C-alpha positions in Angstrom: 0.0 0.0 0.0 1.1 3.6 -0.7 1.0 5.9 2.2 -0.9 9.2 1.5 1.4 12.3 1.2 1.3 14.5 4.3 0.2 18.1 3.7 2.9 20.5 4.9 2.2 22.5 8.0 0.8 25.8 7.0 2.2 28.9 8.7 0.6 32.3 7.9 2.4 35.4 8.9 0.5 38.7 8.9 2.8 41.7 8.7 6.1 42.2 6.9 7.8 44.4 9.5 10.8 43.3 11.5 8.9 40.7 13.5 7.1 39.1 10.6 10.0 39.2 8.2 12.4 37.7 10.7 9.9 34.9 11.4 9.5 34.2 7.7 13.3 34.2 7.1 13.8 31.8 10.0 11.3 29.4 8.5 12.9 29.4 5.1 14.4 25.8 5.5 11.6 24.4 7.7 9.7 22.5 5.1 6.6 24.3 6.1 4.2 26.0 3.7 4.8 29.7 4.7 2.7 32.6 3.5 3.5 36.2 4.4 0.7 38.7 4.0 1.1 42.4 4.1 -0.9 45.3 2.7 2.4 46.8 1.4 4.7 45.0 -1.0 7.8 46.2 0.8 9.6 46.0 4.1 10.4 49.4 5.7 13.4 50.1 7.9 11.5 52.3 10.4 14.5 53.4 12.5 15.7 55.6 9.6 12.2 57.0 8.7 13.0 60.3 10.3 15.9 60.7 7.8 13.3 60.5 5.0 11.2 63.1 6.8 14.2 65.5 7.0 15.4 65.0 3.4 18.6 63.0 4.1 17.4 59.7 2.4 14.7 58.8 -0.1 12.0 56.2 0.7 13.6 53.6 -1.6 16.9 53.8 0.4 15.3 52.3 3.4 12.7 50.0 1.8 13.0 46.6 0.2 10.5 44.6 -1.8 9.3 41.6 0.2 9.3 39.3 -2.7 12.9 40.2 -3.5 13.9 39.5 0.1 12.3 36.1 0.2 12.5 35.0 -3.4 15.1 32.2 -2.6 12.9 30.5 -0.1 11.0 28.1 -2.2 8.6 27.3 0.6 7.6 30.9 1.1 5.0 33.0 -0.9 4.2 36.6 -0.4 0.6 37.9 -0.8 -0.2 41.6 -0.9 -3.5 42.0 0.9 -5.2 43.5 4.0 -6.3 41.1 6.8 -9.5 42.4 8.4 -10.5 39.5 10.7 -9.8 36.0 11.7 -11.7 32.8 12.5 -9.8 30.8 15.1 -12.2 27.9 15.2 -12.0 27.4 11.4 -8.3 28.3 11.5 -8.4 30.9 8.8 -7.8 34.6 8.4 -10.2 36.9 6.5 -8.8 39.2 3.9 -10.6 42.1 2.3 -10.8 40.0 -0.9 -10.7 36.4 0.3 -9.6 34.1 3.1 -6.5 32.0 4.0 -6.3 28.8 6.0 -3.5 28.2 8.6 -2.2 25.6 11.0 0.0 28.2 12.9 -0.8 31.9 12.7 1.8 34.7 13.5 0.3 38.2 13.8 2.7 41.1 13.6 0.8 44.1 12.4 2.5 46.7 14.7 1.2 50.0 15.9 0.0 53.4 14.7 -0.1 56.9 16.2 -1.9 57.6 19.4 -3.3 61.0 20.1 -4.8 60.1 23.5 -8.4 60.8 22.4 -7.7 63.7 20.2 -7.7 62.0 16.7 -8.6 65.3 15.1 -5.0 66.4 15.7 -3.7 63.9 13.2 -4.6 66.3 10.3 -2.4 69.1 11.7 0.2 67.1 13.6 1.4 64.0 11.6 3.2 61.1 13.2 5.9 59.0 11.7 5.2 55.3 11.1 4.9 54.9 7.3 6.5 56.1 4.2 3.5 58.4 3.6 3.9 59.9 7.1 7.6 60.6 6.3 6.8 62.2 3.0 4.0 64.3 4.7 6.4 65.5 7.3 9.0 66.3 4.7 6.5 68.3 2.8 5.5 70.3 5.8 9.0 70.9 7.0 10.4 72.2 3.7 7.2 74.0 2.9 7.5 75.9 6.1 10.8 77.5 5.0 9.4 78.2 1.5 6.3 79.9 3.1 8.5 82.0 5.5 10.5 83.2 2.5 7.4 84.7 1.0 5.8 86.0 4.2 6.1 89.7 4.9 4.5 89.7 8.3 7.2 89.2 11.0 4.9 87.4 13.4 3.5 85.1 10.8 7.0 84.4 9.5 8.1 83.5 13.0 5.2 81.0 13.2 6.4 79.4 10.0 9.9 79.1 11.4 8.7 77.5 14.6 8.7 73.7 14.8 7.0 71.9 17.7 7.8 68.2 18.3 5.5 66.3 20.7 7.3 63.5 22.5 10.9 63.3 23.8 11.5 59.7 23.0 14.1 58.5 20.4 11.9 59.5 17.5 11.3 63.0 18.8 15.0 63.5 19.8 16.1 62.3 16.3 13.6 64.6 14.5 14.6 67.6 16.7 18.3 67.1 16.0 17.8 66.6 12.3 15.6 69.7 11.9 18.2 71.7 13.9 20.9 70.7 11.5 18.7 71.5 8.5 17.9 75.0 9.8 21.3 76.0 11.2 23.6 74.4 8.7 22.2 72.8 5.5 19.8 75.7 4.6 21.6 78.6 5.9 22.7 79.9 2.5 19.6 78.8 0.5 17.3 81.7 1.2 17.4 85.4 0.7 14.6 86.9 2.7 14.9 84.8 5.9 17.7 83.8 8.2 17.1 80.1 8.8 19.2 80.5 12.0 16.2 82.2 13.5 14.3 78.9 13.4 12.9 77.8 16.8 12.7 74.1 17.5 10.6 73.0 20.5 10.9 69.4 21.9 8.0 68.8 24.3 8.1 65.9 26.7 5.5 65.1 29.5 8.1 63.3 31.7 10.8 65.0 33.7 13.5 64.2 31.1 13.8 63.3 27.4 14.6 59.7 26.5 12.8 58.3 29.7 13.7 54.6 29.1 17.3 55.5 29.0 19.8 55.9 31.9 19.4 59.4 33.4 23.0 60.3 32.6 22.5 59.5 29.0 19.2 61.5 28.9 21.1 64.5 30.4 23.8 64.2 27.8 21.3 63.9 25.0 19.6 67.1 26.3 22.9 68.9 26.5 23.7 68.0 22.8 20.3 69.1 21.6 20.5 72.4 23.4 24.0 73.0 21.8 22.3 72.4 18.5 19.7 75.1 19.3 16.7 73.0 20.4 14.5 74.2 23.2 13.5 71.4 25.5 10.3 71.6 27.6 9.9 68.7 30.1 7.0 68.1 32.4 5.0 69.7 29.6 1.8 68.3 28.0 0.3 69.3 24.7 -3.4 70.2 25.3 -4.4 71.5 21.8 -3.1 71.6 18.2 -4.4 73.8 15.5 -3.2 74.8 12.0 -1.2 77.8 13.4 -0.5 77.1 17.1 0.2 74.5 19.7 -1.1 74.9 23.3 1.0 73.4 26.1 0.5 73.1 29.9 3.4 73.1 32.2 2.1 72.8 35.7 -0.6 75.4 36.1 0.8 77.5 33.3 -1.0 77.2 29.9 0.7 78.8 26.9 -0.3 79.0 23.2 2.7 79.0 20.9 2.3 80.2 17.3 3.7 77.3 15.3 2.7 76.2 11.7 4.6 72.9 11.9 3.7 70.4 14.7 5.1 66.9 14.5 3.8 64.0 16.7 6.1 61.5 18.3 4.4 61.2 21.7 2.6 57.8 21.6 1.4 54.7 19.8 -1.6 52.4 19.8 -2.0 48.9 18.5 -3.3 48.2 15.0 -7.0 47.4 14.5 -6.0 43.6 14.4 -5.7 43.8 18.2 -9.4 44.4 18.6 -10.3 41.7 16.1 -8.1 39.2 17.9 -9.6 40.1 21.3 -13.2 39.8 20.0 -12.6 36.4 18.3 -10.3 34.8 21.0 -11.2 36.5 24.2 -7.6 37.7 24.5 -7.0 40.7 26.8 -5.8 44.1 25.6 -3.8 46.7 27.5 -4.6 50.4 27.4 -2.8 50.9 24.1 -4.7 48.1 22.5 -1.8 45.7 22.5 -2.5 41.9 22.9 -1.4 40.4 26.2 0.4 37.2 25.4 1.6 34.1 27.2 5.4 33.4 28.0 5.8 31.7 24.7 4.1 34.7 22.8 0.9 32.6 22.1 -2.7 33.4 23.2 -4.0 31.9 26.4 -6.7 29.7 24.7 -5.1 29.3 21.3 -1.6 27.9 21.4 -1.3 28.0 17.6 -1.8 31.8 17.4 1.2 34.0 18.2 1.3 37.8 18.5 4.8 39.4 18.1 6.4 42.7 17.6 4.8 46.0 18.7 1.3 44.4 18.8 2.3 42.2 21.7 2.3 43.1 25.3 4.9 40.7 26.8 5.2 41.4 30.5 6.8 38.1 31.6 10.2 39.7 31.9 11.0 42.3 34.6 7.1 42.7 35.2 6.8 45.3 32.5 6.0 45.2 28.8 9.0 44.9 26.4 9.8 48.1 24.5 8.5 48.6 21.0 11.9 48.6 19.3 13.2 46.6 16.3 15.6 44.2 18.3 12.6 43.0 20.3 10.6 42.3 17.2 13.5 40.5 15.5 14.1 38.2 18.4 10.5 37.4 18.8 10.1 36.6 15.2 13.1 34.2 15.3 11.9 32.6 18.6 8.4 31.8 17.3 9.8 30.3 14.1 12.0 28.0 16.2 9.1 27.3 18.6 6.8 26.0 15.9 9.5 23.7 14.5 10.4 22.3 17.8 6.9 21.8 18.9 6.1 19.7 15.8 9.1 17.6 16.6 7.9 17.0 20.2 10.6 19.0 21.8 10.2 21.2 24.8 10.5 25.0 24.4 11.5 27.5 27.1 9.7 30.8 27.4 10.8 33.8 25.3 13.5 36.0 26.8 14.6 39.2 25.2 18.4 39.8 25.2 18.8 43.5 25.5 22.2 44.2 23.9 22.1 48.0 23.5 19.9 51.1 23.3 20.9 53.8 20.8 19.7 57.2 19.8 21.2 59.8 17.5 21.1 63.5 18.2 22.9 64.9 15.3 26.3 65.1 13.6 28.9 63.4 15.7 26.5 63.1 18.6 24.5 60.0 19.9 24.0 58.1 23.1 24.6 54.4 23.5 23.7 52.1 26.4 25.5 48.7 26.1 24.4 47.8 29.6 28.0 47.2 30.8 29.1 50.6 29.6 27.2 53.8 28.7 28.7 56.7 26.7 27.9 59.4 24.2 29.6 61.6 21.6 31.5 60.7 18.5 32.2 57.1 19.3 28.6 56.5 20.1 27.6 58.1 16.9 29.9 55.8 14.9 28.4 52.7 16.7 24.9 54.0 15.8 25.9 54.3 12.1 27.4 50.7 12.1 24.4 49.1 13.8 21.9 50.7 11.4 23.9 49.8 8.3 24.3 46.3 9.6 20.5 45.7 10.1 19.4 47.2 6.7 18.0 44.3 4.9 19.5 44.3 1.3 23.1 44.8 0.3 22.3 47.6 -2.3 20.4 49.6 0.4 23.5 49.4 2.7 25.7 50.8 -0.1 23.3 53.5 -1.0 22.9 54.6 2.6 26.6 54.6 3.3 27.2 56.7 0.2 24.4 59.2 1.1 25.6 59.5 4.7 29.2 60.0 3.6 28.2 62.6 1.0 26.0 64.4 3.5 28.7 64.4 6.1 31.3 66.0 4.0 29.1 68.4 2.1 26.3 69.0 4.6 23.8 68.7 1.8 20.6 66.7 1.8 19.6 65.7 -1.7 16.0 64.6 -1.0 14.6 68.0 -0.1 11.5 67.6 -2.3 8.1 69.2 -1.7 5.4 67.2 -3.3 1.6 67.4 -3.6 -0.7 69.9 -5.3 -1.9 71.3 -1.9 1.7 72.6 -1.4 1.2 75.1 -4.1 -1.9 76.5 -2.3 -0.1 76.7 1.0 2.7 78.6 -0.7 0.2 81.1 -2.1 -0.2 79.8 -5.6 -3.9 79.1 -6.5 -5.3 76.6 -9.0 -5.0 79.3 -11.7 -1.3 79.9 -11.1 -1.9 83.3 -9.3 0.3 84.2 -6.3 -1.1 85.6 -3.1 0.4 85.9 0.5 0.8 82.6 2.2 -1.0 84.0 5.3 -4.1 83.8 3.1 -4.6 87.5 2.2 -5.7 87.5 -1.5 -6.5 91.2 -1.7 -3.5 91.8 -3.9 -3.4 88.8 -6.3 -0.7 88.8 -8.9 -1.3 86.9 -12.1 1.6 84.8 -13.0 0.2 82.8 -15.9 -0.9 83.7 -19.5 
């Protein structure tokens, strides 16, 4: 008699970020039937997204097509699609245009911006999680300088040259440092009617220091480096309102409205909508940010074949607090779950996940960064060089590494940023050019329209 062929174990991975991609790569030689589903066709290296927002790099420099990354894994296929629900009883996920069966499910859909109940702020204070976010930030940052160049009212010009960044974590610190270098170095000779050195950059943090998860000494050193660059740091300060032309802050009992035409959001995150779908279908618990609370092996309490990894997971089984939402955590979780599934099917025991925290890094600006290697903490030029090496090392494809190395080298020696592009038709209107090509003051006064077209 001929034995029937066994169907390969089906592993479906939702999300092509660090967690999902590293899980897929670790399953490349497993013999499983692996499917990676993402609504984008590329993997984005989010730690360098702020450099796209400030014109240092282009989106393609930090992005890699998922199919190209995984094309040598014959057991792996990539599907471009959006997962909107799941059916754990039938063991299938629901896509917007179909469904997909699984034996093991890995969900790594990440997080989005969190405005703490003020979602209307999103229109005037963009966050930084996607390529589109970075391009919108880039548009607003460079548009502000262009609008200031045309503005004749000193107060309105000052508002265009004021940048407020909400959130003093790594993203906020890196944005503040990059904008400071733009204003005080890169752009200083590019304009004729404004002095970009008059730019005011505000970094607003609700805690008592910036970089709260870092060692207090490193936080102090980072603050000192930012202040040397010209950044004004406001700690113990909360944003209470954001409009198109101002940001309102509260520091203790004092409330202040600051004219600012560019407000950037780096203050909080919330889980993707998949968190709610998982909770409804499986009974899993969510934390206040909507992240799924997982078991020590990153599975769900009542569904041992469903794993939540990356920023979507609340893993509090180590040091009694959730692991940070950083790339190294996501990478290690992806690799762990891939190994766990293989060992489990072989009848082998698996120990709980444990994150190995090698280092924490944040860059402030040229020759300035902070590094915490656990056994030693330092800042300055050497920390900056380590930051460069680590980020180049973890870029996914070799051509991306070469492009970014070249761009960084060129920018370092010339102080130029080649991706300073303003895109979008609405940019013309904000600059004071209407749909007919007529110019008017960017403040909105159209009483003296000048026709510029024929």
